[in-house]
Every structure is written in structure tokens, then in C-alpha cells.
C-alpha positions in Angstrom: 46.9 -25.9 16.4 46.0 -29.3 17.8 43.4 -29.2 20.5 42.0 -31.8 22.8 38.3 -32.5 23.6 37.1 -34.1 26.7 33.4 -35.1 26.7 31.3 -37.0 29.2 27.7 -38.0 29.2 25.7 -39.7 31.8 22.5 -41.8 31.7 20.3 -42.6 34.7 17.9 -45.5 34.7 14.3 -44.2 34.4 11.2 -45.7 35.9 8.0 -44.4 34.4 4.9 -44.6 36.6 1.8 -45.8 34.9 -1.1 -43.4 35.0 -3.7 -44.4 37.6 -6.9 -45.6 36.0 -9.3 -42.7 35.7 -13.0 -43.1 35.4 -15.2 -40.1 34.4 -18.8 -39.6 34.2 -21.0 -40.6 31.2 -23.1 -38.0 29.5 -25.9 -39.1 31.9 -25.3 -40.9 35.2 -28.3 -42.1 37.1 -26.6 -42.6 40.4 -28.6 -40.9 43.2 -31.8 -41.0 45.2 -35.1 -41.0 43.3 -38.8 -40.8 44.1 -40.8 -43.5 42.4 -44.6 -43.2 41.8 -47.0 -45.8 40.5 -46.4 -48.8 42.8 -49.6 -50.7 43.3 -48.9 -53.3 46.0 -52.0 -52.4 48.0 -53.7 -50.2 45.5 -52.1 -46.8 44.9 -49.0 -46.8 47.1 -47.5 -43.4 48.2 -44.3 -42.4 46.4 -41.3 -44.6 47.4 -37.7 -43.6 47.7 -35.4 -45.6 45.5 -31.6 -45.6 45.4 -30.1 -46.0 41.9 -26.5 -47.0 41.4 -25.0 -46.5 37.9 -21.6 -48.1 37.5 -20.2 -48.4 34.0 -23.2 -49.7 32.0 -24.9 -51.4 34.9 -27.8 -49.7 36.6 -29.4 -51.1 39.7 -32.5 -49.6 41.5 -33.0 -50.6 45.1 -35.9 -49.6 47.3 -35.2 -47.4 50.3 -38.7 -47.2 51.7 -40.4 -50.2 50.0 -43.8 -51.7 50.5 -45.3 -55.1 51.5 -44.6 -56.6 48.0 -41.0 -55.6 47.4 -39.6 -54.4 50.7 -36.9 -51.8 51.5 -33.4 -53.1 50.6 -34.7 -55.2 47.7 -34.0 -54.5 44.0 -37.0 -53.0 42.2 -35.3 -53.1 38.7 -31.9 -53.5 37.1 -30.6 -53.3 33.6 -27.8 -52.3 31.2 -27.8 -48.6 30.5 -28.2 -47.1 27.0 -28.9 -43.5 26.0 -32.6 -42.9 25.3 -34.0 -46.2 26.6 -32.8 -49.6 27.8 -34.3 -52.9 28.8 -34.6 -53.9 32.5 -35.6 -56.8 34.7 -38.5 -55.6 36.9 -39.0 -57.2 40.3 -42.6 -58.3 41.0 -44.4 -60.5 43.5 -47.7 -62.4 43.9 -49.1 -59.7 46.2 -48.6 -58.3 49.8 -46.5 -60.6 52.0 -45.7 -62.6 49.0 -45.0 -66.3 48.7 -43.3 -65.8 45.4 -41.2 -63.1 43.7 -39.7 -63.0 40.3 -38.4 -60.7 37.5 -40.2 -59.8 34.4 -38.9 -57.8 31.3 -39.5 -54.1 31.1 -38.1 -50.9 29.6 -36.7 -47.7 31.1 -37.2 -44.6 29.0 -34.7 -41.8 29.9 -36.8 -38.6 29.6 -34.0 -36.5 31.1 -31.2 -36.8 33.5 -33.7 -36.4 36.3 -36.8 -38.2 35.0 -37.3 -41.9 34.1 -40.3 -43.8 32.9 -40.4 -47.6 33.6 -42.8 -49.7 31.7 -43.6 -53.5 32.1 -46.5 -55.9 32.4 -46.8 -54.5 36.0 -48.0 -50.9 36.6 -46.0 -48.1 34.8 -43.7 -46.3 37.1 -42.2 -42.8 37.1 -39.0 -41.8 38.8 -37.8 -38.3 39.6 -34.4 -37.6 41.0 -34.4 -35.9 44.4 -30.7 -36.1 45.2 -27.5 -36.7 43.1 -24.1 -38.0 44.0 -21.3 -35.7 42.8 -20.7 -36.6 39.1 -18.3 -34.6 36.9 -20.0 -33.0 33.9 -18.5 -34.4 30.7 -16.7 -31.1 29.7 -15.1 -30.7 33.2 -14.1 -34.4 33.1 -12.4 -33.9 29.8 -10.6 -30.8 31.0 -9.4 -32.6 34.1 -8.2 -35.5 32.0 -6.3 -33.2 29.6 -4.7 -31.4 32.5 -3.6 -34.6 34.2 -2.1 -36.0 31.0 -0.3 -32.7 30.3 1.2 -32.7 33.8 2.2 -36.3 33.5 4.0 -35.7 30.2 5.7 -32.7 31.7 6.9 -34.6 34.7 7.9 -37.6 32.6 10.0 -35.3 30.3 11.6 -33.6 33.4 12.4 -37.0 35.0 14.1 -38.2 31.9 16.1 -35.0 31.3 19.2 -36.4 33.2 21.8 -36.3 30.4 24.7 -34.0 30.4 27.7 -33.1 28.2 30.9 -31.4 29.5 33.7 -30.3 27.1 37.1 -28.9 27.7 39.3 -27.5 24.9 43.1 -27.4 25.3 45.9 -26.2 23.0 49.1 -28.1 22.2 50.7 -26.9 25.4 47.8 -28.1 27.5 46.5 -24.6 28.1 42.7 -23.9 28.0 41.3 -22.2 24.9 38.9 -19.6 26.3 36.1 -17.9 24.3 36.0 -20.5 21.5 32.6 -21.1 20.0 31.1 -24.6 20.4 28.1 -26.4 19.0 26.5 -29.5 20.5 23.8 -31.5 18.7 21.7 -33.4 21.3 20.1 -36.9 21.0 16.8 -35.4 20.0 18.3 -33.3 17.2 18.2 -30.0 19.0 21.3 -27.8 19.1 22.9 -26.0 22.0 25.6 -23.3 21.2 27.8 -21.0 23.2 31.4 -20.1 24.0 33.9 -21.7 26.3 34.6 -20.1 29.7 38.0 -18.9 30.9 39.0 -22.4 31.7 38.1 -23.6 28.1 35.1 -25.5 29.4 31.4 -25.7 28.9 28.7 -27.9 30.3 25.2 -28.6 28.9 22.6 -30.6 30.8 18.9 -31.2 31.1 18.2 -33.5 28.1 17.4 -37.1 27.6 20.5 -39.3 27.6 22.0 -40.5 24.3 24.8 -39.8 21.8 25.7 -36.2 21.3 27.9 -34.5 18.7 30.3 -31.7 19.6 31.9 -29.4 17.0 33.8 -26.1 17.1 32.5 -24.1 14.1 35.6 -21.8 13.9 38.2 -24.6 14.1 38.9 -27.0 11.2 37.9 -30.5 12.3 41.3 -31.8 11.4 43.0 -29.5 13.9 41.5 -31.0 17.0 41.0 -34.5 18.3 38.9 -36.2 20.9 41.1 -37.0 23.9 38.6 -38.8 26.1 35.0 -39.8 26.1 33.3 -41.5 29.1 29.8 -42.8 29.1 28.2 -43.8 32.4 24.8 -45.5 33.1 
């Protein structure tokens, strides 16, 4: 018995969106409002509010209340963050209502996520966090990143699964061969198997486009021939 195979596959151009850049919290992020003690502009100053912004490795501390030496809105210290301790530039002046202001070297020791000790040639300062900006804990950040990546990969695979194969088996008289077993090897090497319907047809879809191989396990390969193959893009 000579049989005829008609097979078609279709490929659709795919555009893959790049993941948006995601930034997650470091193990310690200093961003927030802090209360600084130890300022000595006019002797022992009362505690002063300081706003710390921690972006990447850059840490900048700006006075919120201030005093007559370094006023509100001015930087009190700035530096490049490192776990444990890091060097900073400490803003100082020549006294109340200063004629001159400059920066001197200093060190910030990270006692904890909510306690900093700043040392320099000026008076030692202590900062305690009184308010935090929302910052994701490292474990939660990692979990969110994993979930986002998994969903992106799932969506990407789904968007690429646009290939399909349709087969039709006819005998010498052009009549459909119903119930014949078929086997289709897909581009990724996976195999789909089944039997032809009453019209001698079968359709497999939902895979990445590419060359597919069709066989009929119960029919000698020499007894059927490929009648038509159409590939579209």
C-alpha cells in the first residue's frame, strides 16, 4: 500500500523582551533618618536629625536640623560603603557662622544596621536610626528575583511555542487511513505519539518551530511517501 503524507509547519518571528533592570537591597542599607549625637558647634549640641541616602556603594549623610556650623540641608559626611567600616569625608567648619568650611578624613564603623560610630579629628559622633525606608531583606529579595526569572522563562517558552505539524495519511485510492499510529519527533528531541482520526489526520502544536520528523511505526517506510511539505515563516 502506497500512502501519502502531507505535513506543514509554521514559524512565527519572536521578539524577546529584556528583563527590566532589578536592584535589590544589600545585606545592610543605611538609607533612612538617623539621630546624630556628639556635634560640638557651640559646645554640646542637642541631637540632630540626619538623612542618610545609601545608593549602590555611595553613602551621603545630610543634616535635617543642623546647627550654626553645618546647617540643615548641608552634607555632614559622605563615603563609599563597605561592610564593617569605611572611610568618609567629614564636613567641618571654623566655628559658628563660619567663614570657611572643608572636608577632613574620617571613618564610619558599622556597629549594626541601626547604629553607626563616626570618628575623625573632629568630635566623635554616634548615629542611631529612627526611621527606615522600605528595603527588602536579602532573603526576600532573592526569592522575588527567583520568582521573576521563573515567570519570565515560562512566558518566554510559551511565547516561542508557536510551531505546529499537521499530517494526513491517504491510501492509493486517496481514501483516509484512520486509526494508524504515528510518531512525531519535535525539534527539541521530544516525541509525540498518537493515532490518526477518522479523516486520517492528526495535528500537533505548542512547540518551538523547527524541523520535525514524522514516521508511522506500523508501516514500512518504503510503502509511503511524502506528498507535500510546506514551511511558512
